[in-house]
LOSEVO-370873 format. One record per residue (C-alpha): x, y, z. Coordinates in Angstrom, 3 decimals, always signed. Example, Ala and Ser with C-alpha at 12.3 -4.5 7.8 and 13.67 -1.06 7.14 Angstrom:
2
+----------+----------+----------+
!       xx !       yy !       zz !
+----------+----------+----------+
!  +12.300 !   -4.500 !   +7.800 !
!  +13.670 !   -1.060 !   +7.140 !
+----------+----------+----------+
END
This chain:
84
+----------+----------+----------+
!       xx !       yy !       zz !
+----------+----------+----------+
!   +8.278 !   -6.050 !  +12.260 !
!   +7.326 !   -2.856 !  +14.070 !
!   +8.097 !   +0.387 !  +12.316 !
!   +9.093 !   -1.378 !   +9.116 !
!   +8.290 !   +0.452 !   +5.908 !
!   +5.816 !   -1.370 !   +3.731 !
!   +5.852 !   +1.025 !   +0.798 !
!   +4.502 !   -0.637 !   -2.316 !
!   +7.709 !   -0.480 !   -4.363 !
!   +9.626 !   -2.046 !   -1.449 !
!   +6.965 !   -4.750 !   -1.105 !
!   +6.752 !   -5.424 !   -4.876 !
!  +10.122 !   -4.389 !   -6.371 !
!   +9.720 !   -6.593 !   -9.443 !
!   +6.675 !   -4.492 !  -10.418 !
!   +8.385 !   -1.097 !  -10.087 !
!   +7.836 !   -0.131 !  -13.731 !
!   +4.140 !   -1.070 !  -13.727 !
!   +3.602 !   +0.813 !  -10.463 !
!   +5.183 !   +3.947 !  -11.920 !
!   +3.141 !   +3.697 !  -15.112 !
!   -0.123 !   +3.126 !  -13.268 !
!   +0.558 !   +5.986 !  -10.834 !
!   +0.976 !   +8.394 !  -13.714 !
!   -1.711 !   +7.056 !  -16.075 !
!   -4.483 !   +5.714 !  -13.823 !
!   -6.139 !   +8.146 !  -11.406 !
!   -7.919 !   +5.369 !   -9.486 !
!   -4.630 !   +3.501 !   -8.954 !
!   -2.942 !   +6.747 !   -7.892 !
!   -5.678 !   +7.399 !   -5.282 !
!   -5.443 !   +3.859 !   -3.891 !
!   -1.643 !   +4.099 !   -3.899 !
!   -1.837 !   +7.292 !   -1.844 !
!   -4.366 !   +5.749 !   +0.556 !
!   -2.113 !   +2.710 !   +0.988 !
!   +0.847 !   +4.895 !   +1.914 !
!   -1.206 !   +7.041 !   +4.302 !
!   -2.445 !   +3.933 !   +6.121 !
!   +1.100 !   +2.509 !   +6.200 !
!   +2.416 !   +5.781 !   +7.638 !
!   -0.330 !   +5.741 !  +10.284 !
!   +0.558 !   +2.149 !  +11.234 !
!   +4.256 !   +3.061 !  +11.581 !
!   +3.335 !   +5.956 !  +13.881 !
!   +1.287 !   +3.568 !  +16.033 !
!   +4.035 !   +0.929 !  +16.089 !
!   +6.641 !   +3.529 !  +17.033 !
!   +4.323 !   +4.694 !  +19.817 !
!   +4.113 !   +8.205 !  +18.377 !
!   +0.354 !   +7.766 !  +18.217 !
!   -1.750 !   +5.699 !  +20.606 !
!   -4.748 !   +3.697 !  +19.369 !
!   -6.585 !   +0.641 !  +20.616 !
!   -5.353 !   -2.787 !  +19.578 !
!   -8.583 !   -3.246 !  +17.625 !
!   -7.994 !   -0.045 !  +15.670 !
!   -4.379 !   -1.021 !  +14.968 !
!   -5.557 !   -4.375 !  +13.600 !
!   -8.233 !   -2.628 !  +11.530 !
!   -5.544 !   -0.400 !   +9.998 !
!   -3.434 !   -3.446 !   +9.144 !
!   -6.425 !   -5.150 !   +7.506 !
!   -7.105 !   -1.984 !   +5.495 !
!   -3.460 !   -1.824 !   +4.358 !
!   -3.617 !   -5.465 !   +3.264 !
!   -6.906 !   -4.954 !   +1.388 !
!   -5.455 !   -1.923 !   -0.423 !
!   -2.293 !   -3.867 !   -1.265 !
!   -4.377 !   -6.735 !   -2.660 !
!   -6.436 !   -4.351 !   -4.802 !
!   -3.344 !   -2.532 !   -6.049 !
!   -1.584 !   -5.811 !   -6.817 !
!   -4.592 !   -7.014 !   -8.820 !
!   -4.462 !   -3.809 !  -10.864 !
!   -0.705 !   -4.247 !  -11.403 !
!   -1.167 !   -7.836 !  -12.593 !
!   -3.992 !   -6.819 !  -14.940 !
!   -1.824 !   -4.039 !  -16.377 !
!   +1.146 !   -6.371 !  -16.862 !
!   -1.014 !   -9.081 !  -18.437 !
!   -2.462 !   -6.550 !  -20.888 !
!   +1.019 !   -5.329 !  -21.777 !
!   +2.311 !   -8.858 !  -22.455 !
+----------+----------+----------+
END
């Protein structure tokens, strides 16, 4: 849906605690988390027609957001598995 927020905690609410822990204890996770949210913000600006980009660039941004989400989710799962 256009303009919808895809922040990581909203997308993965059941992992809220792990996300918080990783953001504060893992600098690499924190950097990726910030990149994810910057890309998501950029996509929302495009979808709300605040910023104009080509369709190809918009799709590239969405692929980047998905790749970051996948990498972050893998780190979350690894953290949770280690804590179990």
